[in-house]
N, C-alpha and C positions, 0 to 999 in steps of 0.2 A: 504494500500500500504506500502511496506517496503521502507527503505531508500536506494535509488539507488545511482549510481555514480553521482557526481554533474552535469555532462554533459547530463544526461538523459532528453530527450524531447519527448513528444508524443501528438497525437491528440486523444481527447475523445468526445463521444457524449455529448450533453448538458444534457442528462438524466442520465449520469454516477453518481452513488451513492456518490462517493468521491467529485465530483464537486458540486453536489447539497448540500451536507453537508457544504462545504466551503462557498457556497453562503448564506446558512442560517446563518452561523456564522457571515458573514459580515453584513447581514441585522440586526441581533440582536445587534451587536456592534454599528451600526450607526443609529438605530431607536431612534428618539427623543421623540416620543409620541405626538408630536404636529401635528395638522391637516395640511395637505399639501395645497399648493397654487393651487386652481382650474384652474387658467390660465396655470400654469406650467404643471399640469397634462394633460390638453387638448393638449397643445403644444407637449409634449413628446409622447402622443398617436399618433398624426399626424406624427411625425418624425418616429415612429416605422412602421406606414403604408407605408410611402415612402421607408423605408429601405426594407420592404417586396417586394415592387414593383421592386426595384433594384435587389434584390436577385432572383426574378422570371425571370427578363430579363437576368441576368447572366446565370441562369440555362438553358435557351433556347439556348444560344450561346455556352456554354461549355458542352460537352457531359458527362463528368465524374464528374458532380457536386455532392458534398457531403453536401452542405448547411452549416449552422452554426456549428462550432465545438469549443471545448475548447482546448486551447494549455496548456498542463500540463508540468511543469518543476520543478525540485528540486533545490532550491536555497535559497539565503538569502532574507528575506523580510524586512519590516521596523524595525522589532525587532532585526535584524542582526543575527537571528538564522536561520539555514537551515530548510526548510520545503517545502511541496508541495505548489506551486504557480500556479495560473490559469489565463489565459486571454482569453476572448471570441473573436473568429474570426467570422465575419459576413458571410463569404462565403469561402469555400475551394473547389478546384477542384482537381481531381486525386483520389488517394486512401490514406488511413491512413498510409500505409507503404511508399508510394511515392507520396506525395502531389505535385502538379504542380503549383498551384496558390493560394495565400492567399489574401483575400480582407477584408479590414476594411473600412466600409462605414461611412463617416462623413457628416452629414447634419446639416447645420447651419441655 
């Protein structure tokens, strides 16, 4: 992707190559090499299952459901340098050009 105007924002598929590369970079920077906590792993797996249930319910109610998307924007990150930033949205309804509803599911 080239460097767009700072106000550029778009929706991408979670399979988008640039988004996947960004995710790999985050994983590599934050991977400690230590074994994970089995309780936390099971807990997070269950939270993801409930998130999928909520996504399916929303898809039955909203006819133009796009499902999970990545919000891509060009801006300053923690390094204070402008670069592509991404945020995963759990559910989007409408189209990529005219989204109508953004949903971020938080289960505690």
